[in-house]
PDB file of N, CA, C and O in Angstrom:
ATOM      1  N   MET A   1     179.167 148.305 132.983  1.00  0.00           N
ATOM      2  CA  MET A   1     179.522 148.927 131.721  1.00  0.00           C
ATOM      3  C   MET A   1     178.403 148.744 130.684  1.00  0.00           C
ATOM      4  O   MET A   1     178.078 149.660 129.929  1.00  0.00           O
ATOM      5  N   VAL A   2     177.834 147.554 130.672  1.00  0.00           N
ATOM      6  CA  VAL A   2     176.770 147.279 129.708  1.00  0.00           C
ATOM      7  C   VAL A   2     175.533 148.106 130.042  1.00  0.00           C
ATOM      8  O   VAL A   2     174.841 148.590 129.146  1.00  0.00           O
ATOM      9  N   THR A   3     175.259 148.265 131.335  1.00  0.00           N
ATOM     10  CA  THR A   3     174.111 149.063 131.747  1.00  0.00           C
ATOM     11  C   THR A   3     174.281 150.514 131.339  1.00  0.00           C
ATOM     12  O   THR A   3     173.341 151.151 130.863  1.00  0.00           O
ATOM     13  N   LEU A   4     175.485 151.032 131.527  1.00  0.00           N
ATOM     14  CA  LEU A   4     175.776 152.410 131.125  1.00  0.00           C
ATOM     15  C   LEU A   4     175.642 152.574 129.616  1.00  0.00           C
ATOM     16  O   LEU A   4     175.100 153.569 129.134  1.00  0.00           O
ATOM     17  N   CYS A   5     176.138 151.596 128.884  1.00  0.00           N
ATOM     18  CA  CYS A   5     176.045 151.634 127.418  1.00  0.00           C
ATOM     19  C   CYS A   5     174.584 151.633 126.971  1.00  0.00           C
ATOM     20  O   CYS A   5     174.205 152.392 126.080  1.00  0.00           O
ATOM     21  N   ALA A   6     173.775 150.791 127.585  1.00  0.00           N
ATOM     22  CA  ALA A   6     172.353 150.732 127.227  1.00  0.00           C
ATOM     23  C   ALA A   6     171.651 152.036 127.569  1.00  0.00           C
ATOM     24  O   ALA A   6     170.833 152.529 126.792  1.00  0.00           O
ATOM     25  N   ALA A   7     171.967 152.587 128.715  1.00  0.00           N
ATOM     26  CA  ALA A   7     171.328 153.843 129.121  1.00  0.00           C
ATOM     27  C   ALA A   7     171.725 154.984 128.198  1.00  0.00           C
ATOM     28  O   ALA A   7     170.878 155.775 127.781  1.00  0.00           O
ATOM     29  N   LEU A   8     172.999 155.069 127.882  1.00  0.00           N
ATOM     30  CA  LEU A   8     173.447 156.138 126.981  1.00  0.00           C
ATOM     31  C   LEU A   8     172.851 155.992 125.590  1.00  0.00           C
ATOM     32  O   LEU A   8     172.479 156.980 124.957  1.00  0.00           O
ATOM     33  N   GLY A   9     172.763 154.752 125.118  1.00  0.00           N
ATOM     34  CA  GLY A   9     172.211 154.536 123.790  1.00  0.00           C
ATOM     35  C   GLY A   9     170.737 154.856 123.699  1.00  0.00           C
ATOM     36  O   GLY A   9     170.288 155.469 122.731  1.00  0.00           O
ATOM     37  N   LEU A  10     169.982 154.443 124.703  1.00  0.00           N
ATOM     38  CA  LEU A  10     168.533 154.617 124.636  1.00  0.00           C
ATOM     39  C   LEU A  10     168.060 155.983 125.120  1.00  0.00           C
ATOM     40  O   LEU A  10     167.044 156.487 124.642  1.00  0.00           O
ATOM     41  N   VAL A  11     168.776 156.583 126.052  1.00  0.00           N
ATOM     42  CA  VAL A  11     168.402 157.923 126.521  1.00  0.00           C
ATOM     43  C   VAL A  11     169.039 158.988 125.634  1.00  0.00           C
ATOM     44  O   VAL A  11     168.458 160.048 125.400  1.00  0.00           O
ATOM     45  N   GLY A  12     170.241 158.691 125.145  1.00  0.00           N
ATOM     46  CA  GLY A  12     170.931 159.661 124.299  1.00  0.00           C
ATOM     47  C   GLY A  12     170.261 159.857 122.948  1.00  0.00           C
ATOM     48  O   GLY A  12     170.341 160.941 122.371  1.00  0.00           O
ATOM     49  N   GLY A  13     169.598 158.817 122.434  1.00  0.00           N
ATOM     50  CA  GLY A  13     168.941 158.928 121.137  1.00  0.00           C
ATOM     51  C   GLY A  13     167.913 160.049 121.069  1.00  0.00           C
ATOM     52  O   GLY A  13     168.017 160.911 120.196  1.00  0.00           O
ATOM     53  N   PRO A  14     166.923 160.068 121.959  1.00  0.00           N
ATOM     54  CA  PRO A  14     165.941 161.158 121.925  1.00  0.00           C
ATOM     55  C   PRO A  14     166.544 162.531 122.231  1.00  0.00           C
ATOM     56  O   PRO A  14     166.101 163.541 121.685  1.00  0.00           O
ATOM     57  N   ILE A  15     167.547 162.567 123.099  1.00  0.00           N
ATOM     58  CA  ILE A  15     168.180 163.854 123.402  1.00  0.00           C
ATOM     59  C   ILE A  15     168.896 164.394 122.173  1.00  0.00           C
ATOM     60  O   ILE A  15     168.783 165.577 121.852  1.00  0.00           O
ATOM     61  N   VAL A  16     169.628 163.532 121.491  1.00  0.00           N
ATOM     62  CA  VAL A  16     170.326 163.939 120.275  1.00  0.00           C
ATOM     63  C   VAL A  16     169.322 164.360 119.203  1.00  0.00           C
ATOM     64  O   VAL A  16     169.570 165.304 118.452  1.00  0.00           O
ATOM     65  N   ALA A  17     168.196 163.664 119.133  1.00  0.00           N
ATOM     66  CA  ALA A  17     167.167 164.025 118.160  1.00  0.00           C
ATOM     67  C   ALA A  17     166.622 165.421 118.435  1.00  0.00           C
ATOM     68  O   ALA A  17     166.451 166.222 117.516  1.00  0.00           O
ATOM     69  N   ALA A  18     166.353 165.703 119.700  1.00  0.00           N
ATOM     70  CA  ALA A  18     165.819 167.020 120.055  1.00  0.00           C
ATOM     71  C   ALA A  18     166.817 168.131 119.751  1.00  0.00           C
ATOM     72  O   ALA A  18     166.443 169.182 119.231  1.00  0.00           O
ATOM     73  N   VAL A  19     168.072 167.901 120.072  1.00  0.00           N
ATOM     74  CA  VAL A  19     169.096 168.918 119.799  1.00  0.00           C
ATOM     75  C   VAL A  19     169.279 169.106 118.298  1.00  0.00           C
ATOM     76  O   VAL A  19     169.425 170.232 117.823  1.00  0.00           O
ATOM     77  N   GLY A  20     169.271 168.004 117.550  1.00  0.00           N
ATOM     78  CA  GLY A  20     169.394 168.102 116.094  1.00  0.00           C
ATOM     79  C   GLY A  20     168.242 168.864 115.466  1.00  0.00           C
ATOM     80  O   GLY A  20     168.448 169.694 114.580  1.00  0.00           O
ATOM     81  N   LEU A  21     167.033 168.584 115.925  1.00  0.00           N
ATOM     82  CA  LEU A  21     165.871 169.307 115.405  1.00  0.00           C
ATOM     83  C   LEU A  21     165.918 170.785 115.784  1.00  0.00           C
ATOM     84  O   LEU A  21     165.543 171.646 114.988  1.00  0.00           O
ATOM     85  N   LEU A  22     166.378 171.077 116.995  1.00  0.00           N
ATOM     86  CA  LEU A  22     166.510 172.462 117.426  1.00  0.00           C
ATOM     87  C   LEU A  22     167.514 173.217 116.552  1.00  0.00           C
ATOM     88  O   LEU A  22     167.249 174.340 116.124  1.00  0.00           O
ATOM     89  N   ILE A  23     168.648 172.606 116.293  1.00  0.00           N
ATOM     90  CA  ILE A  23     169.663 173.251 115.457  1.00  0.00           C
ATOM     91  C   ILE A  23     169.145 173.454 114.039  1.00  0.00           C
ATOM     92  O   ILE A  23     169.362 174.512 113.447  1.00  0.00           O
ATOM     93  N   LEU A  24     168.463 172.451 113.486  1.00  0.00           N
ATOM     94  CA  LEU A  24     167.928 172.599 112.133  1.00  0.00           C
ATOM     95  C   LEU A  24     166.832 173.658 112.067  1.00  0.00           C
ATOM     96  O   LEU A  24     166.729 174.377 111.073  1.00  0.00           O
ATOM     97  N   SER A  25     166.013 173.760 113.114  1.00  0.00           N
ATOM     98  CA  SER A  25     164.978 174.793 113.102  1.00  0.00           C
ATOM     99  C   SER A  25     165.578 176.187 113.246  1.00  0.00           C
ATOM    100  O   SER A  25     165.088 177.139 112.639  1.00  0.00           O
ATOM    101  N   ILE A  26     166.624 176.312 114.037  1.00  0.00           N
ATOM    102  CA  ILE A  26     167.327 177.602 114.129  1.00  0.00           C
ATOM    103  C   ILE A  26     167.939 177.954 112.791  1.00  0.00           C
ATOM    104  O   ILE A  26     167.882 179.106 112.362  1.00  0.00           O
ATOM    105  N   ASN A  27     168.523 176.972 112.128  1.00  0.00           N
ATOM    106  CA  ASN A  27     169.110 177.206 110.807  1.00  0.00           C
ATOM    107  C   ASN A  27     168.048 177.661 109.815  1.00  0.00           C
ATOM    108  O   ASN A  27     168.278 178.587 109.037  1.00  0.00           O
ATOM    109  N   THR A  28     166.887 177.014 109.838  1.00  0.00           N
ATOM    110  CA  THR A  28     165.812 177.393 108.919  1.00  0.00           C
ATOM    111  C   THR A  28     165.313 178.803 109.217  1.00  0.00           C
ATOM    112  O   THR A  28     165.068 179.587 108.300  1.00  0.00           O
ATOM    113  N   ALA A  29     165.166 179.120 110.494  1.00  0.00           N
ATOM    114  CA  ALA A  29     164.719 180.468 110.856  1.00  0.00           C
ATOM    115  C   ALA A  29     165.725 181.523 110.414  1.00  0.00           C
ATOM    116  O   ALA A  29     165.343 182.581 109.914  1.00  0.00           O
ATOM    117  N   LEU A  30     167.006 181.235 110.599  1.00  0.00           N
ATOM    118  CA  LEU A  30     168.031 182.183 110.154  1.00  0.00           C
ATOM    119  C   LEU A  30     168.049 182.323 108.639  1.00  0.00           C
ATOM    120  O   LEU A  30     168.278 183.416 108.120  1.00  0.00           O
ATOM    121  N   ASN A  31     167.809 181.227 107.925  1.00  0.00           N
ATOM    122  CA  ASN A  31     167.748 181.296 106.460  1.00  0.00           C
ATOM    123  C   ASN A  31     166.589 182.168 105.997  1.00  0.00           C
ATOM    124  O   ASN A  31     166.727 182.939 105.048  1.00  0.00           O
ATOM    125  N   VAL A  32     165.456 182.047 106.660  1.00  0.00           N
ATOM    126  CA  VAL A  32     164.276 182.819 106.268  1.00  0.00           C
ATOM    127  C   VAL A  32     164.447 184.295 106.637  1.00  0.00           C
ATOM    128  O   VAL A  32     164.120 185.179 105.845  1.00  0.00           O
ATOM    129  N   LEU A  33     164.955 184.552 107.829  1.00  0.00           N
ATOM    130  CA  LEU A  33     165.048 185.934 108.308  1.00  0.00           C
ATOM    131  C   LEU A  33     166.185 186.714 107.664  1.00  0.00           C
ATOM    132  O   LEU A  33     166.011 187.880 107.309  1.00  0.00           O
ATOM    133  N   THR A  34     167.329 186.096 107.511  1.00  0.00           N
ATOM    134  CA  THR A  34     168.499 186.840 107.018  1.00  0.00           C
ATOM    135  C   THR A  34     168.834 186.543 105.571  1.00  0.00           C
ATOM    136  O   THR A  34     169.724 187.180 105.008  1.00  0.00           O
ATOM    137  N   LYS A  35     168.148 185.596 104.955  1.00  0.00           N
ATOM    138  CA  LYS A  35     168.380 185.197 103.557  1.00  0.00           C
ATOM    139  C   LYS A  35     169.826 184.760 103.312  1.00  0.00           C
ATOM    140  O   LYS A  35     170.359 184.931 102.216  1.00  0.00           O
ATOM    141  N   THR A  36     170.450 184.197 104.344  1.00  0.00           N
ATOM    142  CA  THR A  36     171.814 183.678 104.190  1.00  0.00           C
ATOM    143  C   THR A  36     171.823 182.199 104.543  1.00  0.00           C
ATOM    144  O   THR A  36     170.981 181.718 105.300  1.00  0.00           O
ATOM    145  N   ASN A  37     172.780 181.499 103.985  1.00  0.00           N
ATOM    146  CA  ASN A  37     172.908 180.067 104.213  1.00  0.00           C
ATOM    147  C   ASN A  37     173.917 179.835 105.338  1.00  0.00           C
ATOM    148  O   ASN A  37     174.964 180.480 105.381  1.00  0.00           O
ATOM    149  N   HIS A  38     173.603 178.924 106.235  1.00  0.00           N
ATOM    150  CA  HIS A  38     174.483 178.572 107.345  1.00  0.00           C
ATOM    151  C   HIS A  38     174.803 177.081 107.241  1.00  0.00           C
ATOM    152  O   HIS A  38     174.145 176.261 107.882  1.00  0.00           O
ATOM    153  N   PRO A  39     175.809 176.726 106.440  1.00  0.00           N
ATOM    154  CA  PRO A  39     176.063 175.302 106.202  1.00  0.00           C
ATOM    155  C   PRO A  39     176.536 174.543 107.442  1.00  0.00           C
ATOM    156  O   PRO A  39     176.284 173.344 107.563  1.00  0.00           O
ATOM    157  N   TYR A  40     177.220 175.226 108.367  1.00  0.00           N
ATOM    158  CA  TYR A  40     177.695 174.526 109.554  1.00  0.00           C
ATOM    159  C   TYR A  40     176.542 174.114 110.461  1.00  0.00           C
ATOM    160  O   TYR A  40     176.558 173.023 111.031  1.00  0.00           O
ATOM    161  N   LEU A  41     175.550 174.973 110.595  1.00  0.00           N
ATOM    162  CA  LEU A  41     174.378 174.614 111.393  1.00  0.00           C
ATOM    163  C   LEU A  41     173.606 173.471 110.746  1.00  0.00           C
ATOM    164  O   LEU A  41     173.153 172.548 111.422  1.00  0.00           O
ATOM    165  N   GLN A  42     173.466 173.546 109.439  1.00  0.00           N
ATOM    166  CA  GLN A  42     172.739 172.496 108.735  1.00  0.00           C
ATOM    167  C   GLN A  42     173.469 171.162 108.854  1.00  0.00           C
ATOM    168  O   GLN A  42     172.843 170.124 109.070  1.00  0.00           O
ATOM    169  N   THR A  43     174.781 171.189 108.714  1.00  0.00           N
ATOM    170  CA  THR A  43     175.562 169.960 108.828  1.00  0.00           C
ATOM    171  C   THR A  43     175.492 169.398 110.244  1.00  0.00           C
ATOM    172  O   THR A  43     175.328 168.192 110.428  1.00  0.00           O
ATOM    173  N   ALA A  44     175.617 170.267 111.243  1.00  0.00           N
ATOM    174  CA  ALA A  44     175.559 169.800 112.634  1.00  0.00           C
ATOM    175  C   ALA A  44     174.200 169.188 112.950  1.00  0.00           C
ATOM    176  O   ALA A  44     174.131 168.132 113.579  1.00  0.00           O
ATOM    177  N   GLY A  45     173.123 169.832 112.524  1.00  0.00           N
ATOM    178  CA  GLY A  45     171.787 169.289 112.766  1.00  0.00           C
ATOM    179  C   GLY A  45     171.560 167.966 112.075  1.00  0.00           C
ATOM    180  O   GLY A  45     170.972 167.049 112.649  1.00  0.00           O
ATOM    181  N   THR A  46     172.024 167.864 110.847  1.00  0.00           N
ATOM    182  CA  THR A  46     171.853 166.622 110.091  1.00  0.00           C
ATOM    183  C   THR A  46     172.662 165.488 110.707  1.00  0.00           C
ATOM    184  O   THR A  46     172.174 164.363 110.818  1.00  0.00           O
ATOM    185  N   VAL A  47     173.885 165.777 111.105  1.00  0.00           N
ATOM    186  CA  VAL A  47     174.727 164.747 111.730  1.00  0.00           C
ATOM    187  C   VAL A  47     174.092 164.261 113.026  1.00  0.00           C
ATOM    188  O   VAL A  47     174.092 163.062 113.306  1.00  0.00           O
ATOM    189  N   LEU A  48     173.554 165.174 113.811  1.00  0.00           N
ATOM    190  CA  LEU A  48     172.900 164.765 115.055  1.00  0.00           C
ATOM    191  C   LEU A  48     171.661 163.920 114.785  1.00  0.00           C
ATOM    192  O   LEU A  48     171.413 162.940 115.488  1.00  0.00           O
ATOM    193  N   LEU A  49     170.889 164.289 113.780  1.00  0.00           N
ATOM    194  CA  LEU A  49     169.704 163.497 113.463  1.00  0.00           C
ATOM    195  C   LEU A  49     170.065 162.106 112.957  1.00  0.00           C
ATOM    196  O   LEU A  49     169.385 161.132 113.280  1.00  0.00           O
ATOM    197  N   VAL A  50     171.125 162.009 112.169  1.00  0.00           N
ATOM    198  CA  VAL A  50     171.534 160.709 111.637  1.00  0.00           C
ATOM    199  C   VAL A  50     172.157 159.841 112.730  1.00  0.00           C
ATOM    200  O   VAL A  50     172.089 158.614 112.664  1.00  0.00           O
ATOM    201  N   SER A  51     172.760 160.473 113.726  1.00  0.00           N
ATOM    202  CA  SER A  51     173.416 159.697 114.784  1.00  0.00           C
ATOM    203  C   SER A  51     172.422 159.012 115.716  1.00  0.00           C
ATOM    204  O   SER A  51     172.827 158.228 116.575  1.00  0.00           O
ATOM    205  N   ILE A  52     171.148 159.289 115.564  1.00  0.00           N
ATOM    206  CA  ILE A  52     170.137 158.602 116.367  1.00  0.00           C
ATOM    207  C   ILE A  52     170.170 157.098 116.089  1.00  0.00           C
ATOM    208  O   ILE A  52     170.068 156.289 117.012  1.00  0.00           O
ATOM    209  N   ILE A  53     170.311 156.735 114.838  1.00  0.00           N
ATOM    210  CA  ILE A  53     170.234 155.326 114.444  1.00  0.00           C
ATOM    211  C   ILE A  53     171.316 154.487 115.130  1.00  0.00           C
ATOM    212  O   ILE A  53     170.982 153.480 115.754  1.00  0.00           O
ATOM    213  N   PRO A  54     172.606 154.863 115.040  1.00  0.00           N
ATOM    214  CA  PRO A  54     173.598 154.035 115.734  1.00  0.00           C
ATOM    215  C   PRO A  54     173.446 154.041 117.259  1.00  0.00           C
ATOM    216  O   PRO A  54     173.738 153.041 117.914  1.00  0.00           O
ATOM    217  N   LEU A  55     172.994 155.155 117.820  1.00  0.00           N
ATOM    218  CA  LEU A  55     172.807 155.197 119.268  1.00  0.00           C
ATOM    219  C   LEU A  55     171.726 154.219 119.711  1.00  0.00           C
ATOM    220  O   LEU A  55     171.905 153.499 120.693  1.00  0.00           O
ATOM    221  N   LEU A  56     170.618 154.189 119.001  1.00  0.00           N
ATOM    222  CA  LEU A  56     169.543 153.258 119.363  1.00  0.00           C
ATOM    223  C   LEU A  56     169.957 151.808 119.122  1.00  0.00           C
ATOM    224  O   LEU A  56     169.603 150.923 119.901  1.00  0.00           O
ATOM    225  N   LEU A  57     170.709 151.563 118.042  1.00  0.00           N
ATOM    226  CA  LEU A  57     171.206 150.206 117.802  1.00  0.00           C
ATOM    227  C   LEU A  57     172.159 149.765 118.905  1.00  0.00           C
ATOM    228  O   LEU A  57     172.086 148.629 119.374  1.00  0.00           O
ATOM    229  N   LEU A  58     173.044 150.650 119.317  1.00  0.00           N
ATOM    230  CA  LEU A  58     173.976 150.340 120.396  1.00  0.00           C
ATOM    231  C   LEU A  58     173.230 150.084 121.702  1.00  0.00           C
ATOM    232  O   LEU A  58     173.557 149.149 122.432  1.00  0.00           O
ATOM    233  N   GLY A  59     172.240 150.904 121.994  1.00  0.00           N
ATOM    234  CA  GLY A  59     171.450 150.701 123.202  1.00  0.00           C
ATOM    235  C   GLY A  59     170.714 149.372 123.184  1.00  0.00           C
ATOM    236  O   GLY A  59     170.668 148.673 124.197  1.00  0.00           O
ATOM    237  N   GLY A  60     170.142 149.020 122.049  1.00  0.00           N
ATOM    238  CA  GLY A  60     169.446 147.735 121.932  1.00  0.00           C
ATOM    239  C   GLY A  60     170.385 146.551 122.072  1.00  0.00           C
ATOM    240  O   GLY A  60     170.047 145.560 122.719  1.00  0.00           O
ATOM    241  N   TYR A  61     171.558 146.647 121.471  1.00  0.00           N
ATOM    242  CA  TYR A  61     172.561 145.580 121.578  1.00  0.00           C
ATOM    243  C   TYR A  61     172.988 145.395 123.036  1.00  0.00           C
ATOM    244  O   TYR A  61     173.089 144.269 123.525  1.00  0.00           O
ATOM    245  N   CYS A  62     173.235 146.503 123.715  1.00  0.00           N
ATOM    246  CA  CYS A  62     173.652 146.417 125.119  1.00  0.00           C
ATOM    247  C   CYS A  62     172.533 145.870 126.001  1.00  0.00           C
ATOM    248  O   CYS A  62     172.800 145.150 126.963  1.00  0.00           O
ATOM    249  N   LEU A  63     171.287 146.203 125.684  1.00  0.00           N
ATOM    250  CA  LEU A  63     170.167 145.625 126.439  1.00  0.00           C
ATOM    251  C   LEU A  63     170.095 144.114 126.241  1.00  0.00           C
ATOM    252  O   LEU A  63     169.803 143.378 127.184  1.00  0.00           O
ATOM    253  N   ASP A  64     170.361 143.648 125.022  1.00  0.00           N
ATOM    254  CA  ASP A  64     170.383 142.204 124.781  1.00  0.00           C
ATOM    255  C   ASP A  64     171.484 141.528 125.596  1.00  0.00           C
ATOM    256  O   ASP A  64     171.261 140.476 126.195  1.00  0.00           O
ATOM    257  N   LYS A  65     172.673 142.136 125.617  1.00  0.00           N
ATOM    258  CA  LYS A  65     173.775 141.571 126.401  1.00  0.00           C
ATOM    259  C   LYS A  65     173.444 141.575 127.888  1.00  0.00           C
ATOM    260  O   LYS A  65     173.768 140.625 128.601  1.00  0.00           O
ATOM    261  N   LEU A  66     172.809 142.625 128.351  1.00  0.00           N
ATOM    262  CA  LEU A  66     172.416 142.707 129.756  1.00  0.00           C
ATOM    263  C   LEU A  66     171.377 141.637 130.089  1.00  0.00           C
ATOM    264  O   LEU A  66     171.431 141.032 131.159  1.00  0.00           O
ATOM    265  N   ASP A  67     170.441 141.404 129.183  1.00  0.00           N
ATOM    266  CA  ASP A  67     169.434 140.371 129.386  1.00  0.00           C
ATOM    267  C   ASP A  67     170.080 138.986 129.435  1.00  0.00           C
ATOM    268  O   ASP A  67     169.685 138.142 130.240  1.00  0.00           O
ATOM    269  N   GLU A  68     171.084 138.750 128.565  1.00  0.00           N
ATOM    270  CA  GLU A  68     171.789 137.466 128.595  1.00  0.00           C
ATOM    271  C   GLU A  68     172.498 137.269 129.932  1.00  0.00           C
ATOM    272  O   GLU A  68     172.483 136.170 130.488  1.00  0.00           O
ATOM    273  N   ARG A  69     173.118 138.329 130.447  1.00  0.00           N
ATOM    274  CA  ARG A  69     173.810 138.214 131.737  1.00  0.00           C
ATOM    275  C   ARG A  69     172.825 137.930 132.866  1.00  0.00           C
ATOM    276  O   ARG A  69     173.102 137.113 133.744  1.00  0.00           O
ATOM    277  N   ILE A  70     171.690 138.595 132.844  1.00  0.00           N
ATOM    278  CA  ILE A  70     170.695 138.386 133.899  1.00  0.00           C
ATOM    279  C   ILE A  70     170.140 136.968 133.829  1.00  0.00           C
ATOM    280  O   ILE A  70     169.951 136.322 134.860  1.00  0.00           O
ATOM    281  N   THR A  71     169.880 136.482 132.619  1.00  0.00           N
ATOM    282  CA  THR A  71     169.367 135.125 132.450  1.00  0.00           C
ATOM    283  C   THR A  71     170.386 134.101 132.938  1.00  0.00           C
ATOM    284  O   THR A  71     170.027 133.146 133.628  1.00  0.00           O
ATOM    285  N   LYS A  72     171.655 134.296 132.582  1.00  0.00           N
ATOM    286  CA  LYS A  72     172.697 133.370 133.010  1.00  0.00           C
ATOM    287  C   LYS A  72     172.850 133.393 134.531  1.00  0.00           C
ATOM    288  O   LYS A  72     173.024 132.344 135.150  1.00  0.00           O
ATOM    289  N   PHE A  73     172.786 134.573 135.133  1.00  0.00           N
ATOM    290  CA  PHE A  73     172.873 134.681 136.586  1.00  0.00           C
ATOM    291  C   PHE A  73     171.712 133.976 137.263  1.00  0.00           C
ATOM    292  O   PHE A  73     171.890 133.310 138.283  1.00  0.00           O
ATOM    293  N   ALA A  74     170.516 134.125 136.692  1.00  0.00           N
ATOM    294  CA  ALA A  74     169.335 133.466 137.261  1.00  0.00           C
ATOM    295  C   ALA A  74     169.475 131.949 137.178  1.00  0.00           C
ATOM    296  O   ALA A  74     169.108 131.245 138.119  1.00  0.00           O
ATOM    297  N   GLU A  75     170.001 131.437 136.067  1.00  0.00           N
ATOM    298  CA  GLU A  75     170.201 129.995 135.922  1.00  0.00           C
ATOM    299  C   GLU A  75     171.225 129.488 136.929  1.00  0.00           C
ATOM    300  O   GLU A  75     171.018 128.448 137.556  1.00  0.00           O
ATOM    301  N   LEU A  76     172.321 130.211 137.086  1.00  0.00           N
ATOM    302  CA  LEU A  76     173.345 129.803 138.042  1.00  0.00           C
ATOM    303  C   LEU A  76     172.808 129.827 139.467  1.00  0.00           C
ATOM    304  O   LEU A  76     173.141 128.961 140.276  1.00  0.00           O
ATOM    305  N   THR A  77     171.980 130.817 139.772  1.00  0.00           N
ATOM    306  CA  THR A  77     171.390 130.905 141.105  1.00  0.00           C
ATOM    307  C   THR A  77     170.453 129.729 141.355  1.00  0.00           C
ATOM    308  O   THR A  77     170.462 129.141 142.437  1.00  0.00           O
ATOM    309  N   ARG A  78     169.637 129.385 140.344  1.00  0.00           N
ATOM    310  CA  ARG A  78     168.735 128.239 140.490  1.00  0.00           C
ATOM    311  C   ARG A  78     169.522 126.945 140.691  1.00  0.00           C
ATOM    312  O   ARG A  78     169.161 126.121 141.531  1.00  0.00           O
ATOM    313  N   GLU A  79     170.605 126.766 139.915  1.00  0.00           N
ATOM    314  CA  GLU A  79     171.425 125.561 140.060  1.00  0.00           C
ATOM    315  C   GLU A  79     172.076 125.509 141.436  1.00  0.00           C
ATOM    316  O   GLU A  79     172.137 124.450 142.060  1.00  0.00           O
ATOM    317  N   PHE A  80     172.559 126.645 141.904  1.00  0.00           N
ATOM    318  CA  PHE A  80     173.190 126.684 143.227  1.00  0.00           C
ATOM    319  C   PHE A  80     172.180 126.360 144.315  1.00  0.00           C
ATOM    320  O   PHE A  80     172.481 125.596 145.232  1.00  0.00           O
ATOM    321  N   ASN A  81     170.998 126.926 144.225  1.00  0.00           N
ATOM    322  CA  ASN A  81     169.952 126.657 145.220  1.00  0.00           C
ATOM    323  C   ASN A  81     169.513 125.199 145.189  1.00  0.00           C
ATOM    324  O   ASN A  81     169.193 124.623 146.228  1.00  0.00           O
ATOM    325  N   ALA A  82     169.496 124.600 143.999  1.00  0.00           N
ATOM    326  CA  ALA A  82     169.083 123.203 143.873  1.00  0.00           C
ATOM    327  C   ALA A  82     170.134 122.275 144.478  1.00  0.00           C
ATOM    328  O   ALA A  82     169.785 121.245 145.055  1.00  0.00           O
ATOM    329  N   THR A  83     171.410 122.622 144.357  1.00  0.00           N
ATOM    330  CA  THR A  83     172.461 121.745 144.892  1.00  0.00           C
ATOM    331  C   THR A  83     172.644 121.911 146.387  1.00  0.00           C
ATOM    332  O   THR A  83     173.158 121.002 147.039  1.00  0.00           O
ATOM    333  N   THR A  84     172.246 123.025 146.948  1.00  0.00           N
ATOM    334  CA  THR A  84     172.440 123.236 148.385  1.00  0.00           C
ATOM    335  C   THR A  84     171.278 122.716 149.220  1.00  0.00           C
ATOM    336  O   THR A  84     171.369 122.690 150.448  1.00  0.00           O
ATOM    337  N   LYS A  85     170.196 122.306 148.587  1.00  0.00           N
ATOM    338  CA  LYS A  85     169.039 121.795 149.349  1.00  0.00           C
ATOM    339  C   LYS A  85     169.207 120.341 149.679  1.00  0.00           C
ATOM    340  O   LYS A  85     168.335 119.748 150.314  1.00  0.00           O
TER     341      LYS A  85
END
């Protein structure tokens, strides 16, 4: 679960950024070409761009938890190997 969380947070961030920038650029092009405002596109693009921050924070937090689990597993393995020799 932690691995999935880290992957979604760290891979999802750039994907969300690209989609947000694409939506905002489409909105800007439509504003220039048709001289009309598209508030839903602007809001969607902005929300996607802002959501990068929590996604990256979540991914980093999950990576820290995953690192703690790996470190603890390595310590337990070393202790087990030391007691069985």
